[in-house]
Structures are given as C-alpha cells and as structure tokens.
C-alpha positions as CSV (number, residue, x, y, z in Angstrom):
1,X,79.1,107.6,107.1
2,X,79.6,109.3,103.7
3,X,80.9,107.7,100.5
4,X,82.7,109.1,97.5
5,X,83.5,108.1,93.9
6,X,86.9,106.9,93.0
7,X,87.3,109.8,90.6
8,X,86.6,112.4,93.3
9,X,88.9,110.8,95.8
10,X,91.7,110.4,93.2
11,X,91.4,114.1,92.3
12,X,91.9,115.1,96.0
13,X,94.9,112.8,96.3
14,X,96.5,114.2,93.2
15,X,95.9,117.8,94.3
16,X,97.3,117.1,97.8
17,X,100.9,116.7,96.6
18,X,102.1,120.1,98.0
19,X,101.0,118.9,101.5
20,X,102.4,115.4,101.3
21,X,105.9,114.3,102.2
22,X,108.5,114.7,99.4
23,X,108.1,112.0,96.7
24,X,111.1,109.6,96.6
25,X,112.8,108.8,93.3
26,X,111.1,105.9,91.6
27,X,112.7,102.4,91.7
28,X,114.8,101.3,88.8
29,X,111.9,99.0,87.8
30,X,108.6,97.9,89.1
31,X,108.0,94.1,89.0
32,X,104.6,92.6,88.6
33,X,104.3,89.5,90.9
34,X,101.6,87.0,91.7
35,X,101.5,88.1,95.4
36,X,103.5,88.5,98.6
37,X,104.9,84.9,98.6
38,X,106.7,85.5,95.3
39,X,108.5,88.5,96.8
40,X,109.3,86.6,100.0
41,X,110.8,83.7,98.0
42,X,113.6,86.1,97.0
43,X,114.9,85.8,100.6
44,X,115.6,89.5,101.2
45,X,112.8,90.5,103.5
46,X,113.1,90.5,107.3
47,X,109.9,92.3,108.3
48,X,106.5,92.8,106.5
49,X,104.4,95.8,107.2
50,X,100.7,95.2,106.3
51,X,97.9,97.7,105.7
52,X,94.5,96.6,106.9
53,X,91.6,97.9,104.9
54,X,92.0,97.0,101.2
55,X,94.7,94.4,101.9
56,X,93.4,92.1,104.7
57,X,89.7,93.0,104.6
58,X,87.3,95.8,103.9
59,X,85.2,95.8,107.0
60,X,83.0,92.8,106.5
61,X,85.1,89.7,106.8
62,X,88.7,88.7,106.0
63,X,89.8,88.2,102.4
64,X,90.5,84.5,102.1
65,X,93.7,85.1,100.1
66,X,94.9,87.4,102.9
67,X,94.3,84.7,105.5
68,X,96.5,82.4,103.4
69,X,99.2,85.1,103.0
70,X,99.4,85.7,106.7
71,X,99.4,82.0,107.4
72,X,102.4,81.7,105.0
73,X,104.2,84.5,106.8
74,X,103.8,82.7,110.1
75,X,104.9,79.4,108.5
76,X,108.1,81.2,107.3
77,X,108.7,82.6,110.7
78,X,108.8,86.1,109.4
79,X,107.7,88.9,111.7
80,X,104.9,91.3,110.6
81,X,103.0,94.2,111.9
82,X,100.0,96.3,110.8
83,X,100.4,100.0,110.1
84,X,96.9,101.4,109.6
85,X,95.2,104.8,109.3
86,X,92.2,103.2,111.1
87,X,92.3,105.5,114.2
88,X,88.7,105.3,115.3
89,X,89.7,102.7,117.9
90,X,93.0,102.3,119.8
91,X,95.6,99.7,118.6
92,X,94.6,97.1,121.1
93,X,91.0,97.2,119.8
94,X,92.2,97.1,116.2
95,X,94.3,94.0,117.1
96,X,91.4,92.3,118.7
97,X,89.2,92.9,115.6
98,X,91.9,91.6,113.4
99,X,92.3,88.5,115.5
100,X,88.6,87.9,115.4
101,X,88.9,88.0,111.6
102,X,91.6,85.3,111.7
103,X,94.7,87.5,111.7
104,X,96.8,86.8,114.9
105,X,98.4,90.1,115.7
106,X,99.1,91.6,119.1
107,X,98.4,95.2,120.1
108,X,102.2,95.9,120.2
109,X,102.3,95.1,116.5
110,X,99.6,97.6,115.5
111,X,100.7,101.1,114.8
112,X,98.5,104.1,113.8
113,X,98.5,107.9,114.2
114,X,96.8,107.4,117.6
115,X,100.1,105.9,118.8
116,X,101.7,109.3,118.4
117,X,99.3,111.2,120.7
118,X,99.6,113.4,122.6
119,X,103.2,114.1,121.6
120,X,102.1,115.1,118.1
121,X,99.8,117.9,119.4
122,X,100.8,121.5,120.0
123,X,100.9,122.2,123.7
124,X,100.0,118.6,124.3
125,X,96.4,119.3,123.1
126,X,95.5,121.8,125.9
127,X,92.1,123.2,125.0
128,X,91.7,121.1,121.9
129,X,88.4,119.6,120.8
130,X,88.5,116.0,119.7
131,X,86.2,115.4,116.8
132,X,85.2,111.9,115.9
133,X,82.7,109.1,116.5
134,X,84.5,107.8,119.7
135,X,86.4,110.8,121.2
136,X,86.5,109.7,124.9
137,X,89.5,107.4,124.6
138,X,91.5,110.1,122.8
139,X,90.5,112.7,125.4
140,X,91.7,110.3,128.1
141,X,95.1,110.0,126.3
142,X,95.3,113.8,125.9
143,X,94.5,115.5,129.3
144,X,93.3,119.0,128.7
145,X,91.4,118.2,125.6
146,X,87.7,117.6,125.4
147,X,85.1,116.0,123.2
148,X,84.0,118.4,120.5
149,X,80.8,119.0,118.5
150,X,80.2,120.8,115.3
151,X,78.2,123.5,116.9
152,X,79.6,126.9,115.8
153,X,80.1,128.3,119.3
154,X,81.8,125.1,120.4
155,X,84.1,125.1,117.4
156,X,85.0,128.8,117.9
157,X,85.8,128.2,121.6
158,X,88.4,125.4,120.9
159,X,92.2,126.2,121.0
160,X,92.6,123.6,118.2
161,X,91.3,120.3,116.9
162,X,92.1,116.6,116.7
163,X,90.2,115.1,113.8
164,X,89.9,111.4,114.4
165,X,87.4,110.3,111.9
166,X,84.3,111.3,109.9
167,X,82.3,108.2,110.6
168,X,79.3,110.0,112.1
169,X,79.1,112.7,109.3
170,X,75.8,112.4,107.4
171,X,76.2,115.4,105.2
172,X,78.7,118.2,104.5
173,X,77.5,120.3,107.5
174,X,80.3,119.3,110.0
175,X,83.0,119.9,107.4
176,X,81.5,123.2,106.4
177,X,81.1,124.5,110.0
178,X,84.6,123.4,111.0
179,X,86.1,125.1,107.9
180,X,84.2,128.3,108.6
181,X,85.4,128.4,112.2
182,X,89.0,127.8,111.1
183,X,88.8,130.4,108.4
184,X,87.5,133.0,110.9
185,X,90.3,132.2,113.3
186,X,93.0,129.8,112.1
187,X,94.1,127.3,114.8
188,X,95.9,123.9,114.6
189,X,93.9,121.0,113.1
190,X,95.7,117.7,113.7
191,X,94.4,115.0,111.4
192,X,95.0,111.5,112.7
193,X,93.8,109.7,109.6
194,X,95.2,111.3,106.4
195,X,93.3,108.9,104.1
196,X,91.1,110.5,101.5
197,X,89.0,107.4,101.1
198,X,89.0,103.8,102.2
199,X,87.6,100.5,100.7
200,X,84.6,99.7,102.9
201,X,82.2,96.9,102.2
202,X,82.3,97.3,98.5
203,X,82.2,101.1,98.5
204,X,84.7,103.9,99.1
205,X,84.1,105.8,102.3
206,X,84.9,109.5,102.8
207,X,87.8,109.8,105.2
208,X,89.3,112.9,106.9
209,X,91.8,113.7,104.2
210,X,89.0,114.3,101.7
211,X,88.1,117.4,103.8
212,X,91.5,118.2,105.3
213,X,93.7,118.5,102.2
214,X,91.5,121.1,100.4
215,X,91.2,123.0,103.7
216,X,95.0,123.0,104.1
217,X,95.1,124.9,100.7
218,X,92.8,127.6,102.1
219,X,94.4,128.1,105.5
220,X,97.8,129.7,106.3
221,X,100.7,127.2,106.0
222,X,101.2,124.9,109.0
223,X,97.8,125.0,110.6
224,X,96.7,121.6,109.2
225,X,99.0,118.9,110.4
226,X,98.8,115.2,109.6
227,X,99.9,112.1,111.5
228,X,99.7,108.5,110.3
229,X,100.7,107.2,106.8
230,X,102.5,108.5,104.8
231,X,104.2,110.7,107.4
232,X,107.4,109.4,109.1
233,X,106.2,109.1,112.7
234,X,104.4,105.8,112.3
235,X,107.3,104.3,110.5
236,X,109.6,105.5,113.3
237,X,107.5,103.5,115.7
238,X,107.9,100.4,113.5
239,X,111.7,100.9,113.6
240,X,111.6,101.2,117.4
241,X,109.5,98.0,117.8
242,X,111.6,96.0,115.3
243,X,115.1,97.4,115.6
244,X,116.8,94.4,114.0
245,X,115.2,95.0,110.6
246,X,117.0,97.5,108.4
247,X,114.7,99.6,106.2
248,X,116.0,98.1,103.0
249,X,114.8,94.7,104.2
250,X,111.4,95.8,105.2
251,X,108.5,95.3,102.8
252,X,105.3,97.3,103.1
253,X,102.1,96.0,101.6
254,X,99.3,98.4,100.8
255,X,96.6,99.4,98.3
256,X,97.2,103.2,98.2
257,X,100.1,104.9,96.3
258,X,99.7,108.1,98.3
259,X,99.8,106.5,101.7
260,X,101.3,103.0,101.6
261,X,103.8,103.4,98.8
262,X,104.8,107.0,99.6
263,X,105.1,106.4,103.3
264,X,107.2,103.2,103.0
265,X,109.5,104.3,100.2
266,X,110.2,107.7,101.7
267,X,111.6,105.8,104.7
268,X,113.9,103.6,102.7
269,X,111.5,100.6,102.8
270,X,110.2,98.7,99.7
271,X,106.6,98.6,98.7
272,X,104.2,96.0,97.3
273,X,101.1,97.7,95.9
274,X,98.0,95.5,95.6
275,X,95.2,96.2,93.2
276,X,92.3,94.6,95.0
277,X,91.5,97.6,97.2
278,X,91.4,101.3,96.4
279,X,92.5,100.7,92.8
280,X,90.2,97.7,92.2
281,X,89.0,97.6,88.6
282,X,92.0,99.4,87.1
283,X,95.7,98.9,86.5
284,X,97.2,99.7,89.9
285,X,100.7,99.9,88.7
286,X,99.8,102.3,85.9
287,X,97.9,104.5,88.3
288,X,100.9,104.6,90.7
289,X,103.3,105.5,87.9
290,X,100.9,108.1,86.6
291,X,101.2,110.1,89.9
292,X,105.0,109.5,90.4
293,X,104.6,106.8,93.2
294,X,105.8,103.6,91.5
295,X,106.4,100.7,93.9
296,X,109.1,98.0,93.7
297,X,106.3,95.4,93.3
298,X,102.7,95.2,92.2
299,X,100.2,92.3,92.5
300,X,96.5,91.9,92.1
301,X,96.1,90.9,95.7
302,X,98.3,90.0,98.6
C-alpha cells in the first residue's frame, strides 16, 4: 500500500473538477454544529447516509464517538445506510467488518460502486482485466472478464479494465505500465473507487483516483469512467432501497467535500461534513468553501 501527503491529494482533487459531476449551487448558509445529533434534533431527517472511513473508523478500530452516534440513531428509530468507496470487498463483507467493529448494519444497507457491476461496464466487461488485490469476486460477478496483472503484454491484450483498488501497489510501476498501455491504445478504464486518498490508520492511503484523474486528462474523453461517490449511481441505489425517504430529508455524513458533499448535494440531499478524517488538522468548512463544495452542516466529528 502506498501513502500520500494531504497537499498532494488535495491538489489532485482540485485539478479533477473537469472530470467530476457538476458542482451544485452552495447552500444559503453552512451551519457549524456539535455533531450529528444536533442536526437530527431539528426533526427533518428521515434517512442518514454514512461514510465509513474517516467517519466511523479508519481501519484500526471504531471511533468511540461514532459508536455513540450510531447508537443514538438506533435509539431514535432512524434508518441509516453506509455508502462507501471501499470496493475491495463486496458489500456483505463490508457489512460484516462494520458489525465486528460495533456498527450493526446489514449487507442490504451497504452500497458501493461494486453494487453497480456489471451493468456499469461497456459490453458487460467482456475481455476486461480486473485489477486489484482481490479480483476473483469481481470476475465472478462479471462473466467474460479475467484477473489482470501489470505485465505489459497482459495489459495490452485486455479489451478494457476494471480498477478496483491499489492496495497491492508498492511503487509507481503498476500505474506507469497501465498508463503506458492505455496511451498506446486507449480502451475503457472503469474506476470503482474514485477516492484520491483515504484516512487509514493515521495516514492517508493512495487510492485509485490519485492515478485515474490525471490519466483522464491525458486520454481522449470518455475512456476513463468512474462509479461510486460522487457519481449518481450509488445514490440511485439508496433511493431504490429507501423509497419512502425524499432526497431533501436525507442527510449524508462524510469527511470529503469532493466525494461525500458533492455526491449527496448533487442528488438533492443535504450534507454534514466532519473534520476528523481527510481534513483533520485544518478547518474543514473553510476547505470545502474554498473549492466550491460547502455543506449544509459541518462538525468536528460525527
């Protein structure tokens, strides 16, 4: 696994705007609150959409305050779900890991870009190479695809690519070889995790978006495609699974302006940005306003 500095990750996010969904108009005002409970006390939320990394945990144990917040949700009888760009494992495995950390969530209430496969793939992924640390489950979901490697001949032979994660990258070799193959012969690259970085055990991990957004600027338009937050598909699944909740009464909680705030607000939902994740150590609201992605609410933690 590779790690990046906040400054490097933020620069990629800022430069990625041409490839992101359109930014919605900012809210009339952004309210600083003590946490999720203060928003819920207003009585106008019917569903809470939670991010995982940076909000509930960062890979090495649950945040105690997040356990309290989810317990409060359950005590209020408010439904909640988890929309995550953690696509290394299928939703049922993500749900099991969250439950082991103390967050009781069923597989049906976990949504990620993996949930959109194979429908999101051109030609259902026929001839595609699946790149990631655990490709077999994705291959099983996408008949006609195969596990891929970063060997140049293997890359050149693929009809396209599904980039699941970069967890097994130890240097820039895999990114460089994939980019070289695509520049020689452009083909679809479907990125299941658009995150540029992720809070992981006190550091910021390098995620597929760190490589994919700059590559999108070098390839002809349309070859690099993204699923997951902030694109609409995952939010459409939330609406399907919770049809009684109107978007205006759905609150999304996340730590990233470019994924959580942009994704939720572009679908008519409200957003609570927390500062104890990606934006730890700075003023989260100021950062969000700086890039044109102000949320309705901001709190230091959930």
